[in-house]
GUTINU-316938 format. One record per residue: residue number from 0; residue in one letter; chain; x, y, z of N, C-alpha, C, CB in turn. Coordinates in steps of 0.1 Angstrom, whole numbers, plus 5000, padded with zeros to 4 digits. Last residue first. Glycine has a CB too. Example, Ala and Ser with C-alpha at 12.3 -4.5 7.8 and 13.67 -1.06 7.14 Angstrom:
2
1, s, A, 5128, 4978, 5071, 5137, 4989, 5071, 5129, 5000, 5079, 5141, 4994, 5057
0, a, A, 5132, 4943, 5078, 5123, 4955, 5078, 5132, 4967, 5078, 5113, 4955, 5090
END
This chain:
90
89, x, A, 4890, 5065, 5155, 4895, 5077, 5162, 4896, 5074, 5177, 4885, 5089, 5160
88, x, A, 4890, 5050, 5124, 4891, 5048, 5139, 4896, 5061, 5145, 4900, 5036, 5143
87, x, A, 4875, 5039, 5094, 4881, 5050, 5102, 4880, 5046, 5117, 4874, 5063, 5099
86, x, A, 4885, 5015, 5071, 4875, 5017, 5082, 4882, 5028, 5091, 4871, 5004, 5090
85, x, A, 4887, 5007, 5036, 4892, 5012, 5049, 4881, 5014, 5059, 4900, 5025, 5047
84, x, A, 4894, 4981, 5011, 4887, 4992, 5017, 4893, 4996, 5030, 4872, 4989, 5018
83, x, A, 4902, 4965, 4981, 4906, 4969, 4995, 4899, 4981, 4999, 4922, 4971, 4995
82, x, A, 4873, 4954, 4962, 4886, 4960, 4963, 4889, 4963, 4978, 4888, 4972, 4955
81, x, A, 4876, 4930, 4985, 4880, 4932, 4971, 4870, 4941, 4965, 4881, 4919, 4964
80, x, A, 4889, 4925, 5018, 4879, 4930, 5009, 4884, 4932, 4995, 4873, 4944, 5014
79, x, A, 4911, 4920, 5033, 4903, 4909, 5029, 4891, 4913, 5020, 4897, 4902, 5041
78, x, A, 4922, 4944, 5041, 4928, 4937, 5030, 4920, 4925, 5025, 4942, 4932, 5034
77, x, A, 4912, 4971, 5053, 4905, 4958, 5051, 4911, 4951, 5039, 4889, 4960, 5050
76, x, A, 4929, 4991, 5075, 4928, 4986, 5061, 4922, 4972, 5061, 4942, 4986, 5055
75, x, A, 4919, 5017, 5095, 4922, 5002, 5095, 4920, 4998, 5080, 4913, 4994, 5105
74, x, A, 4932, 5049, 5099, 4924, 5040, 5091, 4929, 5025, 5093, 4925, 5043, 5076
73, x, A, 4929, 5074, 5124, 4937, 5066, 5115, 4927, 5056, 5108, 4948, 5058, 5123
72, x, A, 4931, 5102, 5145, 4924, 5096, 5134, 4933, 5087, 5126, 4917, 5106, 5124
71, x, A, 4930, 5109, 5178, 4938, 5107, 5167, 4931, 5098, 5157, 4952, 5100, 5171
70, x, A, 4913, 5135, 5198, 4916, 5121, 5193, 4925, 5121, 5182, 4903, 5114, 5190
69, x, A, 4924, 5159, 5222, 4918, 5155, 5209, 4922, 5141, 5205, 4923, 5165, 5199
68, x, A, 4936, 5167, 5246, 4921, 5163, 5246, 4916, 5158, 5233, 4913, 5175, 5250
67, x, A, 4960, 5166, 5264, 4959, 5163, 5250, 4945, 5158, 5247, 4970, 5153, 5245
66, x, A, 4955, 5174, 5290, 4968, 5178, 5284, 4967, 5176, 5269, 4979, 5170, 5290
65, x, A, 4932, 5162, 5297, 4931, 5176, 5294, 4944, 5181, 5288, 4928, 5184, 5307
64, x, A, 4937, 5136, 5304, 4933, 5139, 5290, 4933, 5154, 5287, 4920, 5132, 5287
63, x, A, 4941, 5136, 5331, 4952, 5134, 5323, 4949, 5138, 5308, 4956, 5119, 5323
62, x, A, 4915, 5141, 5341, 4925, 5151, 5343, 4937, 5149, 5334, 4929, 5152, 5358
61, x, A, 4904, 5116, 5334, 4899, 5128, 5328, 4909, 5139, 5329, 4886, 5132, 5335
60, x, A, 4918, 5099, 5351, 4920, 5098, 5336, 4915, 5110, 5329, 4913, 5085, 5331
59, x, A, 4907, 5108, 5375, 4922, 5108, 5373, 4925, 5108, 5358, 4929, 5096, 5380
58, x, A, 4880, 5103, 5372, 4885, 5116, 5374, 4900, 5118, 5371, 4881, 5121, 5388
57, x, A, 4881, 5074, 5369, 4875, 5083, 5359, 4880, 5097, 5360, 4860, 5083, 5360
56, x, A, 4892, 5067, 5394, 4899, 5063, 5381, 4894, 5073, 5370, 4896, 5048, 5378
55, x, A, 4874, 5076, 5413, 4888, 5081, 5413, 4895, 5078, 5400, 4895, 5074, 5424
54, x, A, 4851, 5061, 5405, 4851, 5075, 5405, 4865, 5081, 5404, 4843, 5081, 5417
53, x, A, 4861, 5035, 5410, 4857, 5039, 5397, 4857, 5054, 5395, 4843, 5033, 5394
52, x, A, 4866, 5035, 5437, 4877, 5033, 5428, 4874, 5037, 5414, 4882, 5019, 5429
51, x, A, 4840, 5039, 5447, 4850, 5049, 5450, 4862, 5048, 5440, 4856, 5048, 5464
50, x, A, 4813, 5032, 5423, 4823, 5028, 5434, 4834, 5038, 5435, 4829, 5014, 5431
49, x, A, 4784, 5051, 5417, 4798, 5047, 5413, 4806, 5042, 5425, 4805, 5058, 5406
48, x, A, 4761, 5061, 5428, 4760, 5049, 5420, 4774, 5043, 5416, 4752, 5052, 5408
47, x, A, 4770, 5085, 5440, 4764, 5074, 5449, 4763, 5061, 5441, 4750, 5078, 5454
46, x, A, 4778, 5100, 5418, 4787, 5096, 5428, 4782, 5084, 5436, 4791, 5107, 5437
45, x, A, 4766, 5113, 5398, 4763, 5099, 5399, 4773, 5093, 5409, 4765, 5092, 5386
44, x, A, 4775, 5140, 5399, 4761, 5137, 5400, 4758, 5122, 5403, 4754, 5141, 5388
43, x, A, 4803, 5135, 5395, 4798, 5140, 5408, 4783, 5137, 5410, 4801, 5156, 5409
42, x, A, 4804, 5126, 5369, 4810, 5117, 5380, 4805, 5122, 5393, 4825, 5117, 5379
41, x, A, 4793, 5148, 5357, 4786, 5136, 5356, 4791, 5126, 5367, 4787, 5129, 5342
40, x, A, 4813, 5167, 5360, 4801, 5169, 5367, 4792, 5156, 5367, 4793, 5180, 5361
39, x, A, 4831, 5155, 5341, 4835, 5156, 5355, 4822, 5158, 5364, 4845, 5168, 5357
38, x, A, 4816, 5159, 5318, 4819, 5145, 5322, 4823, 5146, 5337, 4831, 5139, 5314
37, x, A, 4814, 5187, 5316, 4802, 5178, 5316, 4805, 5165, 5322, 4797, 5177, 5302
36, x, A, 4841, 5195, 5315, 4832, 5199, 5326, 4820, 5190, 5327, 4828, 5214, 5324
35, x, A, 4849, 5182, 5291, 4856, 5179, 5304, 4847, 5183, 5316, 4869, 5188, 5305
34, x, A, 4832, 5195, 5273, 4831, 5181, 5275, 4838, 5176, 5288, 4838, 5173, 5263
33, x, A, 4842, 5221, 5275, 4828, 5218, 5279, 4826, 5203, 5281, 4818, 5223, 5268
32, x, A, 4868, 5218, 5265, 4866, 5222, 5279, 4852, 5219, 5284, 4868, 5237, 5280
31, x, A, 4862, 5210, 5239, 4870, 5201, 5248, 4868, 5205, 5262, 4885, 5201, 5244
30, x, A, 4850, 5233, 5229, 4842, 5220, 5230, 4849, 5210, 5239, 4841, 5214, 5216
29, x, A, 4872, 5250, 5230, 4860, 5253, 5238, 4852, 5240, 5240, 4852, 5264, 5232
28, x, A, 4889, 5238, 5211, 4893, 5240, 5225, 4882, 5242, 5234, 4904, 5251, 5226
27, x, A, 4873, 5241, 5188, 4877, 5227, 5193, 4881, 5228, 5208, 4888, 5221, 5184
26, x, A, 4872, 5268, 5186, 4860, 5261, 5187, 4863, 5247, 5193, 4852, 5259, 5174
25, x, A, 4900, 5274, 5182, 4893, 5280, 5193, 4880, 5272, 5196, 4889, 5294, 5191
24, x, A, 4905, 5262, 5157, 4912, 5257, 5169, 4905, 5262, 5182, 4927, 5262, 5169
23, x, A, 4873, 5255, 5141, 4886, 5263, 5143, 4892, 5258, 5156, 4882, 5279, 5145
22, x, A, 4863, 5225, 5125, 4862, 5235, 5136, 4875, 5243, 5136, 4860, 5228, 5150
21, x, A, 4845, 5208, 5101, 4857, 5214, 5104, 4855, 5225, 5115, 4863, 5221, 5091
20, x, A, 4827, 5178, 5108, 4827, 5192, 5105, 4840, 5198, 5109, 4815, 5199, 5112
19, x, A, 4817, 5146, 5095, 4827, 5154, 5102, 4824, 5169, 5099, 4841, 5150, 5098
18, x, A, 4796, 5133, 5082, 4802, 5127, 5094, 4811, 5136, 5102, 4810, 5115, 5090
17, x, A, 4788, 5148, 5061, 4778, 5140, 5067, 4783, 5135, 5081, 4773, 5129, 5058
16, x, A, 4810, 5159, 5049, 4803, 5168, 5059, 4791, 5160, 5066, 4797, 5179, 5052
15, x, A, 4840, 5144, 5045, 4826, 5141, 5043, 4818, 5149, 5054, 4824, 5126, 5045
14, x, A, 4867, 5147, 5050, 4860, 5158, 5042, 4846, 5155, 5040, 4868, 5160, 5029
13, x, A, 4875, 5124, 5062, 4874, 5136, 5070, 4867, 5147, 5063, 4889, 5140, 5073
12, x, A, 4873, 5104, 5041, 4865, 5103, 5053, 4863, 5117, 5060, 4871, 5093, 5063
11, x, A, 4892, 5115, 5023, 4878, 5112, 5019, 4869, 5111, 5031, 4878, 5100, 5010
10, x, A, 4915, 5115, 5039, 4909, 5128, 5035, 4895, 5126, 5030, 4918, 5135, 5025
9, x, A, 4920, 5087, 5038, 4917, 5094, 5051, 4911, 5107, 5048, 4930, 5096, 5058
8, x, A, 4925, 5083, 5011, 4914, 5076, 5017, 4910, 5083, 5030, 4917, 5061, 5020
7, x, A, 4949, 5098, 5008, 4937, 5101, 5000, 4924, 5095, 5007, 4938, 5096, 4986
6, x, A, 4966, 5084, 5025, 4963, 5098, 5028, 4950, 5102, 5021, 4974, 5107, 5024
5, x, A, 4967, 5059, 5011, 4963, 5060, 5025, 4958, 5074, 5029, 4974, 5055, 5035
4, x, A, 4979, 5068, 4987, 4966, 5062, 4987, 4959, 5062, 5001, 4967, 5047, 4983
3, x, A, 5004, 5078, 4996, 4994, 5087, 4990, 4980, 5081, 4989, 4998, 5091, 4975
2, x, A, 5016, 5053, 5005, 5012, 5064, 5014, 5002, 5073, 5008, 5024, 5071, 5019
1, x, A, 5005, 5022, 4992, 5013, 5034, 4991, 5007, 5045, 5000, 5013, 5039, 4976
0, x, A, 5008, 4988, 5000, 5000, 5000, 5000, 5009, 5012, 5000, 4990, 5000, 5012
END
């Protein structure tokens, strides 16, 4: 498999407005902050239903992700398909 083919396939997924929308860096940062707050507040609201170790783990991992809050996009290649196809993973 050639790198230009892989890149072209990735861009096909990412440029599909049905599945993805382009955000500015500021919009993405704001969305990440809101998601952080929402999830952290969820762990507080559901504190009685969560075990102590589960709550601690979730909050610890959440704090770690704030350093790098964005996902990484890559493609799984389906060599068993004819023609070869891809599946996006983030």
